[in-house]
N, CA and C of each residue as an Amber inpcrd file, in Angstrom:
protein
   231
 109.8560000  96.4430000 114.3210000 111.2070000  96.2110000 114.4950000
 111.1900000  94.6360000 114.0680000 112.1270000  94.1450000 113.3450000
 112.2960000  92.8260000 112.7990000 113.4280000  92.1950000 113.6290000
 113.4260000  90.8690000 113.9280000 114.3680000  90.0180000 114.4350000
 114.5840000  89.2570000 113.4820000 116.0400000  88.9740000 113.1300000
 116.7400000  88.2110000 111.8450000 117.3190000  87.2440000 112.8140000
 116.7270000  85.8980000 112.5540000 117.5830000  84.7940000 113.1840000
 118.8330000  84.1670000 112.2710000 120.0700000  84.4440000 113.1870000
 121.0120000  83.6360000 112.3860000 121.8020000  82.3470000 113.1850000
 122.6960000  81.7380000 112.2990000 123.4120000  80.7940000 113.1860000
 123.9290000  81.3000000 114.5260000 124.5950000  82.6650000 114.4190000
 125.2210000  83.1600000 115.4560000 124.4140000  83.6940000 116.8880000
 123.0400000  83.7570000 116.0350000 122.1150000  84.3010000 117.1580000
 121.0300000  85.2980000 116.2540000 120.5920000  86.4320000 117.3010000
 119.5700000  87.1760000 116.7940000 119.8330000  88.7880000 116.6880000
 119.4650000  89.0820000 115.5250000 119.7990000  90.7100000 115.1380000
 118.6240000  91.2850000 115.1570000 118.5820000  92.6830000 115.7880000
 117.0580000  93.3370000 115.6120000 117.5920000  94.5630000 114.8410000
 116.6040000  94.7150000 113.8430000 116.6130000  96.0890000 113.0290000
 115.4620000  96.6520000 113.1480000 115.6540000  97.8940000 112.5320000
 114.3520000  98.8790000 112.6790000 114.1630000  99.5530000 111.2600000
 113.2040000 100.3370000 111.0480000 113.1470000 100.7870000 109.7160000
 114.1090000 101.1580000 109.1600000 114.2760000 100.8930000 107.8560000
 115.5410000 101.1010000 106.8610000 115.6740000 100.3140000 105.7070000
 116.3020000 100.7690000 104.9240000 116.9420000  99.7890000 103.5800000
 118.3270000  99.3660000 104.0670000 118.3500000  97.8300000 104.1150000
 119.8480000  97.2180000 104.3740000 120.0380000  96.3390000 103.3030000
 121.5560000  96.2880000 103.1450000 121.8670000  95.4500000 102.1300000
 122.6430000  94.2260000 102.8790000 122.4290000  92.9690000 102.4110000
 122.8210000  91.7050000 103.1320000 124.3650000  91.8020000 103.4880000
 125.1310000  92.3970000 102.7360000 126.6420000  92.7330000 103.1220000
 126.8910000  93.5000000 104.1450000 125.9310000  94.5480000 104.3110000
 126.1730000  95.4990000 105.5220000 125.6960000  94.9070000 106.7660000
 124.5870000  94.0190000 106.6740000 124.3170000  93.1790000 107.7380000
 125.0940000  92.0890000 108.2830000 126.1030000  91.7350000 107.4980000
 126.9540000  90.5460000 107.5790000 126.1130000  89.2350000 107.5980000
 125.2990000  89.0980000 106.6210000 124.3060000  88.1680000 106.4240000
 125.1380000  87.3390000 105.2540000 124.8010000  86.2280000 105.1040000
 125.5020000  85.2470000 104.1820000 124.6440000  85.1030000 103.0040000
 124.9840000  84.8440000 101.3750000 124.1870000  84.7490000 100.4970000
 123.6960000  83.2420000 100.3030000 122.8290000  83.0500000  99.8010000
 122.1080000  81.6790000  99.8300000 121.7790000  81.0600000 101.1370000
 121.9800000  81.7550000 102.3310000 121.5310000  80.9920000 103.4840000
 119.9770000  81.2460000 103.9150000 119.6870000  80.5280000 104.5230000
 118.2320000  80.6290000 105.1320000 118.0510000  81.4690000 106.3980000
 117.2310000  82.3500000 106.3350000 117.2570000  83.1940000 107.3310000
 115.7320000  83.2720000 108.0050000 115.2640000  83.3210000 109.2960000
 114.0530000  83.4420000 109.9060000 113.7920000  84.8450000 110.4310000
 112.7270000  85.4430000 110.2100000 112.3230000  86.7870000 110.5800000
 111.3310000  86.6720000 111.5410000 111.2470000  87.5500000 112.5070000
 110.0930000  87.9600000 113.1130000 109.8300000  89.1910000 113.7520000
 108.4500000  89.5130000 113.7910000 108.2180000  91.0720000 114.4000000
 108.2050000  90.9580000 115.7030000 109.0780000  91.6230000 116.2760000
 108.9000000  91.6870000 117.9210000 108.3630000  93.1080000 118.3760000
 107.7980000  93.7140000 117.6930000 107.2190000  94.9410000 117.9010000
 105.6400000  94.6410000 118.7610000 105.3230000  95.1570000 119.8750000
 104.0370000  94.7190000 120.2050000 102.9200000  95.5170000 119.8120000
 103.2400000  96.7530000 119.1440000 102.2370000  97.3990000 118.6770000
 102.0140000  97.5240000 117.1210000 103.1010000  97.5870000 116.3950000
 102.9070000  97.7940000 114.9670000 103.3760000  96.5360000 114.1330000
 102.7450000  96.5110000 112.8930000 102.7930000  95.5010000 111.9700000
 104.2400000  95.9810000 111.2890000 104.8290000  95.1430000 110.3150000
 105.5980000  95.4090000 109.4060000 105.6990000  94.8840000 107.9870000
 106.2490000  95.6430000 106.9920000 106.3600000  94.9560000 105.8490000
 107.8690000  94.8390000 105.4180000 108.0620000  93.6790000 105.2020000
 109.4430000  93.2380000 104.8720000 109.6630000  93.0260000 103.2090000
 110.3440000  93.7560000 102.5330000 110.4980000  93.8430000 101.1560000
 111.7170000  93.3240000 100.7340000 112.0460000  92.4320000  99.9100000
 113.4250000  91.7410000  99.4650000 113.5980000  92.0630000  98.1430000
 114.6290000  92.7510000  97.6150000 115.0340000  93.0970000  96.2650000
 116.3600000  92.6070000  95.9190000 116.3100000  91.8900000  94.6480000
 117.6080000  91.3130000  94.3050000 118.4270000  92.6970000  93.9120000
 119.6310000  92.2630000  93.3310000 120.6280000  93.3810000  92.7490000
 120.1220000  94.4240000  91.5540000 119.0690000  93.8510000  91.0970000
 118.6660000  94.8930000  89.8200000 117.3730000  95.5750000  90.3510000
 117.3040000  95.4290000  91.7680000 116.0440000  96.1440000  92.2740000
 114.4530000  95.7190000  92.1200000 114.6290000  94.3590000  91.6190000
 113.2630000  93.5430000  91.3240000 112.6360000  92.8590000  92.6460000
 111.5870000  93.2390000  93.0130000 110.9010000  92.6630000  94.0750000
 111.1700000  91.0580000  93.9660000 111.7270000  90.4580000  95.2600000
 111.8580000  88.9220000  95.1380000 110.9540000  88.4450000  96.1740000
 110.6770000  88.9200000  97.3090000 109.8750000  88.5550000  98.2610000
 109.1650000  89.9540000  99.0230000 107.7490000  89.7020000  99.4750000
 107.2040000  90.5640000 100.1670000 106.1310000  89.8260000 101.4660000
 106.7430000  90.5620000 102.6070000 105.9210000  89.5630000 103.7190000
 105.3260000  90.7520000 104.6120000 104.0740000  90.6880000 105.1580000
 103.5800000  91.4740000 106.3280000 103.5920000  90.7550000 107.3800000
 103.9440000  91.3270000 108.4800000 103.9950000  90.5590000 109.7860000
 103.3740000  91.1940000 110.9500000 102.6860000  90.7370000 111.5550000
 101.5660000  91.4630000 112.4130000 102.3500000  91.5840000 113.7460000
 102.0700000  92.4250000 114.5700000 102.9890000  92.3470000 115.7740000
 103.3640000  91.2810000 116.6130000 104.3890000  91.0150000 117.2230000
 104.4880000  89.7660000 117.8870000 104.3990000  88.4810000 117.1160000
 104.8350000  88.3840000 115.8740000 104.5840000  87.4710000 115.1100000
 105.1830000  86.2170000 115.4530000 104.8840000  85.1980000 114.5420000
 105.9620000  84.1280000 114.8890000 106.8550000  84.0050000 113.8400000
 107.8080000  83.0750000 113.9460000 108.9480000  83.2460000 112.8920000
 108.4110000  82.6040000 111.7090000 109.1980000  83.3700000 110.5590000
 108.8330000  82.8450000 109.4110000 110.1260000  82.9260000 108.4080000
 110.3510000  81.6030000 107.9420000 111.4870000  81.7410000 106.9800000
 111.8280000  82.3610000 105.8010000 112.5330000  83.2840000 105.4440000
 112.6290000  83.9150000 104.1850000 113.2160000  82.8370000 102.9640000
 113.0490000  83.2620000 101.7460000 113.9080000  82.4450000 100.5470000
 115.2590000  82.7810000 100.9120000 115.9910000  82.0080000 100.3190000
 117.6250000  82.1850000 100.3730000 117.7450000  83.5920000  99.8180000
 118.6100000  84.3600000 100.5140000 118.8910000  85.7780000  99.8530000
 120.2190000  85.8670000  98.9620000 120.1420000  86.1740000  97.6840000
 121.3430000  86.3250000  96.8490000 122.3800000  87.4340000  97.2200000
 123.3120000  87.2360000  96.7970000 124.3890000  88.3120000  96.8480000
 123.9820000  89.7920000  96.4680000 124.3090000  90.7810000  97.2870000
 123.7370000  92.2040000  96.7700000 122.1810000  92.3120000  97.1430000
 121.4080000  91.4950000  97.5780000 120.1500000  91.7170000  97.8910000
 120.0280000  92.7620000  98.9320000 118.7620000  93.3240000  98.9390000
 118.4290000  94.6390000  99.6150000 117.1340000  94.3500000 100.4430000
 117.2390000  94.4430000 101.8490000 115.9310000  94.2740000 102.6360000
 115.3650000  95.5060000 102.8910000
């Protein structure tokens, strides 16, 4: 599970493919992520609107927070 920290609070997401507009995330904002799972590592892949990989992160269980690169409009996580 991934926790994404926003100005308004924290959102927790499970396995899946998400679009930033579906998650109500703002383009060009800085977000922090953290793996809140106690057992499982997670891979976070961020793609641009052309499905080109922009960022790849592996987080160990109960990781510390990590800042993402700014997300562009239409990005997928």
